[in-house]
Phi, psi and omega in degrees: 000101194256126178233034183287300192199141172289351173294335186270353183296162178286164171281140186285157185303324180296323176293316179297320179296321181291321174301313181294324178293325183279356184279071177205168181301132179205176176289153187273172179060235182247022180266004186284172183292333181282309184297327181293343181267356185293312186301317181291321180299315180280334172298318178294315180299320186265351177071026173198167183286130177225165171249128182236119180247124173283151170216169187270339186222154171294327174300319177293321178300309181300315187287320175295322177297313183293328177296328181286338188256338188227132173285167183300331183269005183260188176223161184234125179273129176212174177286155182297331184260012182298153179294326179295338175275315192256343191225019182235018169055031179080012180304315178302319177292322178294311183292324176279356182067035168121002179302149186259145170266128178255126194256132179246167184256172176156140182294135176071025179065024185255128179275151169234161178301327182291322177294317179296322178293326179295318179297317181294328182294344178283348187259118176285146178273070177208169190291349182276352178234146178291133183269146182290139179230343182211156175235131181233129175233163182242125181225107005282161186283174178298345178248021170076013175274151187244129171277128172278173186299327178290325179295317179293317181301319180300316178291327178294321178294321176299316178302313182295314180302324183268000176077029183260137168291151190237114181248142175242120170279104181254043176311321175241040181301316182300318178298320178296316183292320181297323179290314183291334179066033181236177177288147175296339177294321185293336180263000184232256193290331178287344173258010174099003184288133177265324182218138183233129168266101190270107187276136175239330186296314179295342187253016180116358174283170177257313187203035188224128172236163180232138173254117181251127174251121179277347166246102182310331180299327179295341184277338188305310180281341182292327176304319177287325179292321182298318181293315181299328180276002180082020181250012173268088182292139186290332180246053186296347181298331176297325176288313182298321181294324175300311185297312181298322180295326183282333176291319183301131176062019178060038176304323180298324178286315177308310179298317183292319178301317178301314179296315179299319180295318177300319177292323180301321183290326174293322179297320178299314181299318184291320182075165184297336183285340181256329184295129176288317182219164171301146177261117185239349177228235182242031176233134183235120179249124186236155174270123176218147172282166176300321179294319180292323176298321179294322178297320177294319180293325182293339178271359175102014179261133178249134181197171178267140164287143187226078182085172182297121172075018182227152173225148176249130179244126181240129175256161185230175179302330185251014183299128183300122182302325178292328174293320177297315181293325178296316180294317180302315181297319179296320179298317180295336181273354182298000000 
C-alpha cells in the first residue's frame, strides 16, 4: 500500500488508449497531427491565445520557462523550499546559463508579497549584484498548500510593478484548480502569470508535461531552446496524444479531484493534532514518532519520512479506496 509519490502512479486508461491510437505513421518531431492541435486546445481551455509546448519532464518545463523570462546575468525569486531550488539539480541555472535563485521564506513553501519584497530588498541596484528578472511560485506548493486566485493576483501585481516575469510551477496545477474550484484562467494569466509548467505526469499521464506561454512571443526562442536541450522528441505525437486525451472531458480535473478526495480522508483520520499543515491538495504531512512510522510500515504502508518526526503521504488519481481506509484506520489507532 504505497503512499510514496504520485509520480509512481499508473497512467490512466485514457492516456494508454491515446498512445495506442497514436501508434501509426505520422510526421516527426512536433509537426504531427496531435502536436498541431495543442495550441488551439489550450487556447480554448485558457480563453486566450497561448503557445503550448510539450516536454518530457517538469524539470525541463520549469527550466525552459525560466530561461525565457530571465537572462544569464539575472536572478529569479522563489521559495526556499521550491522544487526549482531543492530538487532539480541546478537545472534552472543550467538552462538560463547562470541565473541566480534568490530565496524567500513562507510557511508551507508558500510565498506572500511581503516575503518577496523582503527577498528583493537584499539586492542592491548596482552592477555588482544580479538583478531580479523573474518570480516563480509553485501551485500547489511542495507542502500541498494551494494559492487561490487572489493570492496569485497579489503576487502578479507585485511582479508587474517590479518588472518581473511571472512563472508558475504547476506540477500539481490540476490539484490546485480542483481545490480552488475556479477556472484555470483565474489562477494564471488573469492573475498575471506569464508562463505555466502544466503537470500531467503526476495526474495520470505517462511521460508528458506542457509548457504554456500566455505571451506567444516568449515561445519563439523556446522552440530553439527545447531542441538544444534535447527535449524535441522525434515521436512527439505520443506526448501530445496523452495531453489531448487528458484535456478531453476534463479527465485532468477528474483525476485531480480523486487524488484530493483521498488525501482529505487521510487528513480527517489524522486530525488537527497530527497534521503539520492543512491538507489542500493530494499531500498529507503528519507528525509521527520513529516508532509510530515503523508500526505503519509493518502494516504494509510505504511513505517518505519528511524531516524529524514527520511523514509525507501522497495520494494519486488511482489510489485504492480500500488502501486509503486501511491507512486512515491505522493512523487513528496510533
